[in-house]
mmCIF file as gemmi writes it, N, C-alpha and C atoms, coordinates in Angstrom:
data_model
loop_
_atom_site.group_PDB
_atom_site.id
_atom_site.type_symbol
_atom_site.label_atom_id
_atom_site.label_alt_id
_atom_site.label_comp_id
_atom_site.label_asym_id
_atom_site.label_entity_id
_atom_site.label_seq_id
_atom_site.pdbx_PDB_ins_code
_atom_site.Cartn_x
_atom_site.Cartn_y
_atom_site.Cartn_z
_atom_site.occupancy
_atom_site.B_iso_or_equiv
_atom_site.pdbx_formal_charge
_atom_site.auth_seq_id
_atom_site.auth_asym_id
_atom_site.pdbx_PDB_model_num
ATOM 1 N N . MET Axp A 1 ? -14.457 14.38 10.911 1 0 ? 1 A 1
ATOM 2 C CA . MET Axp A 1 ? -13.948 14.305 9.235 1 0 ? 1 A 1
ATOM 3 C C . MET Axp A 1 ? -13.968 12.483 8.906 1 0 ? 1 A 1
ATOM 4 N N . SER Axp A 2 ? -14.587 12.416 8.134 1 0 ? 2 A 1
ATOM 5 C CA . SER Axp A 2 ? -14.629 11.257 7.214 1 0 ? 2 A 1
ATOM 6 C C . SER Axp A 2 ? -13.377 11.001 6.619 1 0 ? 2 A 1
ATOM 7 N N . ASP Axp A 3 ? -13.06 9.668 6.181 1 0 ? 3 A 1
ATOM 8 C CA . ASP Axp A 3 ? -11.823 9.242 5.556 1 0 ? 3 A 1
ATOM 9 C C . ASP Axp A 3 ? -11.878 9.847 4.424 1 0 ? 3 A 1
ATOM 10 N N . LYS Axp A 4 ? -12.947 9.925 3.647 1 0 ? 4 A 1
ATOM 11 C CA . LYS Axp A 4 ? -13.178 10.639 2.208 1 0 ? 4 A 1
ATOM 12 C C . LYS Axp A 4 ? -12.564 12.005 2.133 1 0 ? 4 A 1
ATOM 13 N N . ASP Axp A 5 ? -12.988 12.782 3.461 1 0 ? 5 A 1
ATOM 14 C CA . ASP Axp A 5 ? -12.479 14.106 3.465 1 0 ? 5 A 1
ATOM 15 C C . ASP Axp A 5 ? -10.837 14.178 3.922 1 0 ? 5 A 1
ATOM 16 N N . LYS Axp A 6 ? -10.211 13.107 4.129 1 0 ? 6 A 1
ATOM 17 C CA . LYS Axp A 6 ? -8.857 13.361 4.449 1 0 ? 6 A 1
ATOM 18 C C . LYS Axp A 6 ? -7.87 12.704 3.424 1 0 ? 6 A 1
ATOM 19 N N . GLN Axp A 7 ? -8.704 12.419 2.248 1 0 ? 7 A 1
ATOM 20 C CA . GLN Axp A 7 ? -7.971 12.101 0.784 1 0 ? 7 A 1
ATOM 21 C C . GLN Axp A 7 ? -7.864 13.268 -0.084 1 0 ? 7 A 1
ATOM 22 N N . TRP Axp A 8 ? -6.778 13.164 -0.702 1 0 ? 8 A 1
ATOM 23 C CA . TRP Axp A 8 ? -6.675 14.33 -1.952 1 0 ? 8 A 1
ATOM 24 C C . TRP Axp A 8 ? -6.807 14.033 -3.263 1 0 ? 8 A 1
ATOM 25 N N . TYR Axp A 9 ? -7.298 15.122 -3.92 1 0 ? 9 A 1
ATOM 26 C CA . TYR Axp A 9 ? -8.091 14.933 -5.368 1 0 ? 9 A 1
ATOM 27 C C . TYR Axp A 9 ? -7.177 16.201 -5.983 1 0 ? 9 A 1
ATOM 28 N N . PHE Axp A 10 ? -7.29 16.025 -7.31 1 0 ? 10 A 1
ATOM 29 C CA . PHE Axp A 10 ? -6.745 16.756 -8.328 1 0 ? 10 A 1
ATOM 30 C C . PHE Axp A 10 ? -7.749 17.511 -9.218 1 0 ? 10 A 1
ATOM 31 N N . ASN Axp A 11 ? -7.941 18.928 -9.065 1 0 ? 11 A 1
ATOM 32 C CA . ASN Axp A 11 ? -8.914 19.691 -9.802 1 0 ? 11 A 1
ATOM 33 C C . ASN Axp A 11 ? -8.182 19.771 -11.308 1 0 ? 11 A 1
ATOM 34 N N . THR Axp A 12 ? -8.822 19.414 -12.144 1 0 ? 12 A 1
ATOM 35 C CA . THR Axp A 12 ? -8.211 19.31 -13.714 1 0 ? 12 A 1
ATOM 36 C C . THR Axp A 12 ? -8.448 20.719 -14.083 1 0 ? 12 A 1
ATOM 37 N N . VAL Axp A 13 ? -9.401 21.32 -13.815 1 0 ? 13 A 1
ATOM 38 C CA . VAL Axp A 13 ? -9.764 22.586 -14.227 1 0 ? 13 A 1
ATOM 39 C C . VAL Axp A 13 ? -8.877 23.654 -13.733 1 0 ? 13 A 1
ATOM 40 N N . THR Axp A 14 ? -8.458 24.053 -12.257 1 0 ? 14 A 1
ATOM 41 C CA . THR Axp A 14 ? -7.626 24.814 -11.631 1 0 ? 14 A 1
ATOM 42 C C . THR Axp A 14 ? -6.239 24.239 -11.531 1 0 ? 14 A 1
ATOM 43 N N . GLU Axp A 15 ? -5.935 22.853 -11.706 1 0 ? 15 A 1
ATOM 44 C CA . GLU Axp A 15 ? -4.828 22.233 -11.733 1 0 ? 15 A 1
ATOM 45 C C . GLU Axp A 15 ? -4.258 22.143 -10.15 1 0 ? 15 A 1
ATOM 46 N N . GLN Axp A 16 ? -5.074 22.263 -9.396 1 0 ? 16 A 1
ATOM 47 C CA . GLN Axp A 16 ? -4.727 22.341 -7.816 1 0 ? 16 A 1
ATOM 48 C C . GLN Axp A 16 ? -5.15 21.225 -7.142 1 0 ? 16 A 1
ATOM 49 N N . ALA Axp A 17 ? -4.27 20.884 -6.18 1 0 ? 17 A 1
ATOM 50 C CA . ALA Axp A 17 ? -4.62 19.72 -5.217 1 0 ? 17 A 1
ATOM 51 C C . ALA Axp A 17 ? -5.87 20.233 -4.331 1 0 ? 17 A 1
ATOM 52 N N . GLU Axp A 18 ? -6.882 19.24 -3.709 1 0 ? 18 A 1
ATOM 53 C CA . GLU Axp A 18 ? -7.673 19.91 -2.896 1 0 ? 18 A 1
ATOM 54 C C . GLU Axp A 18 ? -7.826 18.461 -2.025 1 0 ? 18 A 1
ATOM 55 N N . LEU Axp A 19 ? -8.066 18.918 -0.935 1 0 ? 19 A 1
ATOM 56 C CA . LEU Axp A 19 ? -8.257 18.068 0.448 1 0 ? 19 A 1
ATOM 57 C C . LEU Axp A 19 ? -9.584 17.495 0.553 1 0 ? 19 A 1
ATOM 58 N N . GLY Axp A 20 ? -10.035 16.499 0.188 1 0 ? 20 A 1
ATOM 59 C CA . GLY Axp A 20 ? -11.734 16.21 0.215 1 0 ? 20 A 1
ATOM 60 C C . GLY Axp A 20 ? -12.097 16.413 -1.194 1 0 ? 20 A 1
ATOM 61 N N . PRO Axp A 21 ? -13.376 15.795 -1.445 1 0 ? 21 A 1
ATOM 62 C CA . PRO Axp A 21 ? -13.837 16.146 -2.776 1 0 ? 21 A 1
ATOM 63 C C . PRO Axp A 21 ? -14.61 17.422 -2.701 1 0 ? 21 A 1
ATOM 64 N N . GLN Axp A 22 ? -13.983 18.612 -2.996 1 0 ? 22 A 1
ATOM 65 C CA . GLN Axp A 22 ? -14.579 19.941 -3.21 1 0 ? 22 A 1
ATOM 66 C C . GLN Axp A 22 ? -15.297 20.167 -4.491 1 0 ? 22 A 1
ATOM 67 N N . SER Axp A 23 ? -14.681 19.943 -5.434 1 0 ? 23 A 1
ATOM 68 C CA . SER Axp A 23 ? -14.939 20.077 -7.111 1 0 ? 23 A 1
ATOM 69 C C . SER Axp A 23 ? -15.893 19.114 -7.438 1 0 ? 23 A 1
ATOM 70 N N . PRO Axp A 24 ? -16.634 19.558 -8.502 1 0 ? 24 A 1
ATOM 71 C CA . PRO Axp A 24 ? -17.549 18.255 -8.898 1 0 ? 24 A 1
ATOM 72 C C . PRO Axp A 24 ? -16.61 17.368 -9.597 1 0 ? 24 A 1
ATOM 73 N N . ILE Axp A 25 ? -17.364 16.154 -9.701 1 0 ? 25 A 1
ATOM 74 C CA . ILE Axp A 25 ? -16.681 14.927 -9.878 1 0 ? 25 A 1
ATOM 75 C C . ILE Axp A 25 ? -16.216 14.889 -11.114 1 0 ? 25 A 1
ATOM 76 N N . SER Axp A 26 ? -16.903 15.892 -12.469 1 0 ? 26 A 1
ATOM 77 C CA . SER Axp A 26 ? -16.272 16.049 -13.541 1 0 ? 26 A 1
ATOM 78 C C . SER Axp A 26 ? -15.033 16.677 -13.729 1 0 ? 26 A 1
ATOM 79 N N . GLN Axp A 27 ? -14.715 17.308 -12.903 1 0 ? 27 A 1
ATOM 80 C CA . GLN Axp A 27 ? -13.386 18.354 -12.727 1 0 ? 27 A 1
ATOM 81 C C . GLN Axp A 27 ? -12.341 17.858 -11.821 1 0 ? 27 A 1
ATOM 82 N N . ARG Axp A 28 ? -12.43 16.446 -11.365 1 0 ? 28 A 1
ATOM 83 C CA . ARG Axp A 28 ? -11.367 15.94 -10.211 1 0 ? 28 A 1
ATOM 84 C C . ARG Axp A 28 ? -10.841 14.593 -10.672 1 0 ? 28 A 1
ATOM 85 N N . MET Axp A 29 ? -9.597 14.413 -10.37 1 0 ? 29 A 1
ATOM 86 C CA . MET Axp A 29 ? -9.296 12.904 -10.499 1 0 ? 29 A 1
ATOM 87 C C . MET Axp A 29 ? -8.912 12.528 -8.892 1 0 ? 29 A 1
ATOM 88 N N . GLY Axp A 30 ? -9.132 11.462 -8.688 1 0 ? 30 A 1
ATOM 89 C CA . GLY Axp A 30 ? -8.77 10.793 -7.165 1 0 ? 30 A 1
ATOM 90 C C . GLY Axp A 30 ? -9.494 9.872 -6.83 1 0 ? 30 A 1
ATOM 91 N N . PRO Axp A 31 ? -9.438 9.654 -5.582 1 0 ? 31 A 1
ATOM 92 C CA . PRO Axp A 31 ? -8.471 10.212 -4.457 1 0 ? 31 A 1
ATOM 93 C C . PRO Axp A 31 ? -7.304 9.628 -4.368 1 0 ? 31 A 1
ATOM 94 N N . TYR Axp A 32 ? -6.245 10.435 -4.048 1 0 ? 32 A 1
ATOM 95 C CA . TYR Axp A 32 ? -4.87 10.321 -4.029 1 0 ? 32 A 1
ATOM 96 C C . TYR Axp A 32 ? -4.438 10.07 -2.494 1 0 ? 32 A 1
ATOM 97 N N . ALA Axp A 33 ? -3.544 9.562 -1.86 1 0 ? 33 A 1
ATOM 98 C CA . ALA Axp A 33 ? -3.11 9.364 -0.552 1 0 ? 33 A 1
ATOM 99 C C . ALA Axp A 33 ? -2.506 10.734 0.005 1 0 ? 33 A 1
ATOM 100 N N . SER Axp A 34 ? -1.916 11.407 -0.809 1 0 ? 34 A 1
ATOM 101 C CA . SER Axp A 34 ? -1.084 12.745 -0.406 1 0 ? 34 A 1
ATOM 102 C C . SER Axp A 34 ? -1.222 13.885 -1.541 1 0 ? 34 A 1
ATOM 103 N N . GLU Axp A 35 ? -0.89 15.04 -0.918 1 0 ? 35 A 1
ATOM 104 C CA . GLU Axp A 35 ? -1.075 16.114 -1.709 1 0 ? 35 A 1
ATOM 105 C C . GLU Axp A 35 ? -0.08 16.087 -3.125 1 0 ? 35 A 1
ATOM 106 N N . LYS Axp A 36 ? 1.134 15.51 -2.636 1 0 ? 36 A 1
ATOM 107 C CA . LYS Axp A 36 ? 2.172 15.314 -3.612 1 0 ? 36 A 1
ATOM 108 C C . LYS Axp A 36 ? 1.813 14.444 -4.711 1 0 ? 36 A 1
ATOM 109 N N . ASP Axp A 37 ? 0.96 13.088 -4.425 1 0 ? 37 A 1
ATOM 110 C CA . ASP Axp A 37 ? 0.338 12.387 -5.413 1 0 ? 37 A 1
ATOM 111 C C . ASP Axp A 37 ? -0.9 13.181 -6.155 1 0 ? 37 A 1
ATOM 112 N N . ALA Axp A 38 ? -1.589 13.769 -5.672 1 0 ? 38 A 1
ATOM 113 C CA . ALA Axp A 38 ? -2.502 14.704 -6.123 1 0 ? 38 A 1
ATOM 114 C C . ALA Axp A 38 ? -2.027 15.544 -7.1 1 0 ? 38 A 1
ATOM 115 N N . LEU Axp A 39 ? -0.882 16.429 -6.959 1 0 ? 39 A 1
ATOM 116 C CA . LEU Axp A 39 ? -0.295 17.131 -7.637 1 0 ? 39 A 1
ATOM 117 C C . LEU Axp A 39 ? 0.452 16.658 -8.962 1 0 ? 39 A 1
ATOM 118 N N . ASN Axp A 40 ? 0.608 15.092 -8.764 1 0 ? 40 A 1
ATOM 119 C CA . ASN Axp A 40 ? 1.352 14.287 -9.726 1 0 ? 40 A 1
ATOM 120 C C . ASN Axp A 40 ? 0.24 13.663 -10.677 1 0 ? 40 A 1
ATOM 121 N N . ALA Axp A 41 ? -0.795 14.043 -10.486 1 0 ? 41 A 1
ATOM 122 C CA . ALA Axp A 41 ? -1.956 13.101 -11.304 1 0 ? 41 A 1
ATOM 123 C C . ALA Axp A 41 ? -1.978 12.719 -12.622 1 0 ? 41 A 1
ATOM 124 N N . TRP Axp A 42 ? -1.397 14.105 -13.388 1 0 ? 42 A 1
ATOM 125 C CA . TRP Axp A 42 ? -1.484 13.571 -14.8 1 0 ? 42 A 1
ATOM 126 C C . TRP Axp A 42 ? -0.137 12.563 -14.941 1 0 ? 42 A 1
ATOM 127 N N . LYS Axp A 43 ? 0.771 12.732 -14.068 1 0 ? 43 A 1
ATOM 128 C CA . LYS Axp A 43 ? 2.149 11.89 -14.501 1 0 ? 43 A 1
ATOM 129 C C . LYS Axp A 43 ? 1.466 10.375 -14.258 1 0 ? 43 A 1
ATOM 130 N N . ILE Axp A 44 ? 0.523 10.183 -13.02 1 0 ? 44 A 1
ATOM 131 C CA . ILE Axp A 44 ? 0.118 8.979 -12.658 1 0 ? 44 A 1
ATOM 132 C C . ILE Axp A 44 ? -0.524 8.41 -13.685 1 0 ? 44 A 1
ATOM 133 N N . VAL Axp A 45 ? -1.643 9.138 -14.404 1 0 ? 45 A 1
ATOM 134 C CA . VAL Axp A 45 ? -2.556 8.876 -15.497 1 0 ? 45 A 1
ATOM 135 C C . VAL Axp A 45 ? -1.693 8.24 -16.649 1 0 ? 45 A 1
ATOM 136 N N . ALA Axp A 46 ? -0.792 8.975 -17.009 1 0 ? 46 A 1
ATOM 137 C CA . ALA Axp A 46 ? 0.087 8.883 -18.183 1 0 ? 46 A 1
ATOM 138 C C . ALA Axp A 46 ? 0.758 7.422 -18.117 1 0 ? 46 A 1
ATOM 139 N N . GLN Axp A 47 ? 1.445 7.04 -16.486 1 0 ? 47 A 1
ATOM 140 C CA . GLN Axp A 47 ? 2.377 5.887 -16.418 1 0 ? 47 A 1
ATOM 141 C C . GLN Axp A 47 ? 1.222 4.66 -16.44 1 0 ? 47 A 1
ATOM 142 N N . ARG Axp A 48 ? 0.065 4.99 -15.797 1 0 ? 48 A 1
ATOM 143 C CA . ARG Axp A 48 ? -0.925 3.665 -15.86 1 0 ? 48 A 1
ATOM 144 C C . ARG Axp A 48 ? -1.327 3.582 -17.317 1 0 ? 48 A 1
ATOM 145 N N . ASN Axp A 49 ? -1.728 4.423 -17.924 1 0 ? 49 A 1
ATOM 146 C CA . ASN Axp A 49 ? -1.987 4.27 -19.295 1 0 ? 49 A 1
ATOM 147 C C . ASN Axp A 49 ? -0.838 3.493 -20.235 1 0 ? 49 A 1
ATOM 148 N N . LYS Axp A 50 ? 0.208 4.082 -20.082 1 0 ? 50 A 1
ATOM 149 C CA . LYS Axp A 50 ? 1.416 3.074 -20.48 1 0 ? 50 A 1
ATOM 150 C C . LYS Axp A 50 ? 1.502 1.656 -20.194 1 0 ? 50 A 1
ATOM 151 N N . GLU Axp A 51 ? 1.367 1.67 -18.87 1 0 ? 51 A 1
ATOM 152 C CA . GLU Axp A 51 ? 1.306 0.21 -18.274 1 0 ? 51 A 1
ATOM 153 C C . GLU Axp A 51 ? 0.219 -0.71 -18.936 1 0 ? 51 A 1
ATOM 154 N N . TRP Axp A 52 ? -0.96 -0.098 -19.045 1 0 ? 52 A 1
ATOM 155 C CA . TRP Axp A 52 ? -2.14 -0.801 -19.443 1 0 ? 52 A 1
ATOM 156 C C . TRP Axp A 52 ? -1.989 -1.157 -21.14 1 0 ? 52 A 1
ATOM 157 N N . GLU Axp A 53 ? -1.584 0.05 -22.024 1 0 ? 53 A 1
ATOM 158 C CA . GLU Axp A 53 ? -1.315 -0.453 -23.129 1 0 ? 53 A 1
ATOM 159 C C . GLU Axp A 53 ? -0.341 -1.788 -23.47 1 0 ? 53 A 1
ATOM 160 N N . GLU Axp A 54 ? 0.938 -1.431 -22.83 1 0 ? 54 A 1
ATOM 161 C CA . GLU Axp A 54 ? 1.868 -2.699 -22.761 1 0 ? 54 A 1
ATOM 162 C C . GLU Axp A 54 ? 1.148 -4.037 -22.449 1 0 ? 54 A 1
ATOM 163 N N . GLN Axp A 55 ? 0.427 -3.856 -21.353 1 0 ? 55 A 1
ATOM 164 C CA . GLN Axp A 55 ? -0.131 -5.131 -20.85 1 0 ? 55 A 1
ATOM 165 C C . GLN Axp A 55 ? -1.422 -5.741 -21.963 1 0 ? 55 A 1
ATOM 166 N N . ASP Axp A 56 ? -2.124 -4.8 -22.691 1 0 ? 56 A 1
ATOM 167 C CA . ASP Axp A 56 ? -2.826 -4.912 -23.612 1 0 ? 56 A 1
ATOM 168 C C . ASP Axp A 56 ? -2.29 -5.661 -24.788 1 0 ? 56 A 1
ATOM 169 N N . ASN Axp A 57 ? -1.111 -5.083 -25.312 1 0 ? 57 A 1
ATOM 170 C CA . ASN Axp A 57 ? -0.121 -5.419 -26.267 1 0 ? 57 A 1
ATOM 171 C C . ASN Axp A 57 ? 0.302 -7.063 -26.167 1 0 ? 57 A 1
ATOM 172 N N . ARG Axp A 58 ? 0.754 -7.29 -24.957 1 0 ? 58 A 1
ATOM 173 C CA . ARG Axp A 58 ? 1.108 -8.436 -24.378 1 0 ? 58 A 1
ATOM 174 C C . ARG Axp A 58 ? -0.115 -9.531 -24.675 1 0 ? 58 A 1
ATOM 175 N N . TRP Axp A 59 ? -1.132 -9.042 -24.161 1 0 ? 59 A 1
ATOM 176 C CA . TRP Axp A 59 ? -2.177 -9.989 -24.298 1 0 ? 59 A 1
ATOM 177 C C . TRP Axp A 59 ? -2.581 -10.219 -25.593 1 0 ? 59 A 1
ATOM 178 N N . LYS Axp A 60 ? -2.35 -9.163 -26.605 1 0 ? 60 A 1
ATOM 179 C CA . LYS Axp A 60 ? -3.006 -9.414 -27.931 1 0 ? 60 A 1
ATOM 180 C C . LYS Axp A 60 ? -1.956 -10.495 -28.781 1 0 ? 60 A 1
ATOM 181 N N . SER Axp A 61 ? -0.893 -10.325 -28.327 1 0 ? 61 A 1
ATOM 182 C CA . SER Axp A 61 ? 0.349 -11.039 -29.048 1 0 ? 61 A 1
ATOM 183 C C . SER Axp A 61 ? 0.482 -12.384 -28.602 1 0 ? 61 A 1
ATOM 184 N N . ALA Axp A 62 ? -0.467 -12.557 -27.494 1 0 ? 62 A 1
ATOM 185 C CA . ALA Axp A 62 ? -0.159 -14.252 -26.88 1 0 ? 62 A 1
ATOM 186 C C . ALA Axp A 62 ? -1.294 -14.706 -27.612 1 0 ? 62 A 1
ATOM 187 N N . ARG Axp A 63 ? -2.101 -14.339 -28.276 1 0 ? 63 A 1
ATOM 188 C CA . ARG Axp A 63 ? -3.594 -15.087 -28.617 1 0 ? 63 A 1
ATOM 189 C C . ARG Axp A 63 ? -3.029 -15.714 -30.152 1 0 ? 63 A 1
């Protein structure tokens, strides 16, 4: 089993965690280190987007 097969992915269509890249790339997010992280994919994406938006706003205001 390769390292890639040991990682978790989140299927955006079925909203299920999958061990290894089973679904087409257009239907999955990841990889994640754990099944729990994969199941929290939408929360992780939202948090990252918020952080990036805040960082972008700080960068724009510093100009």
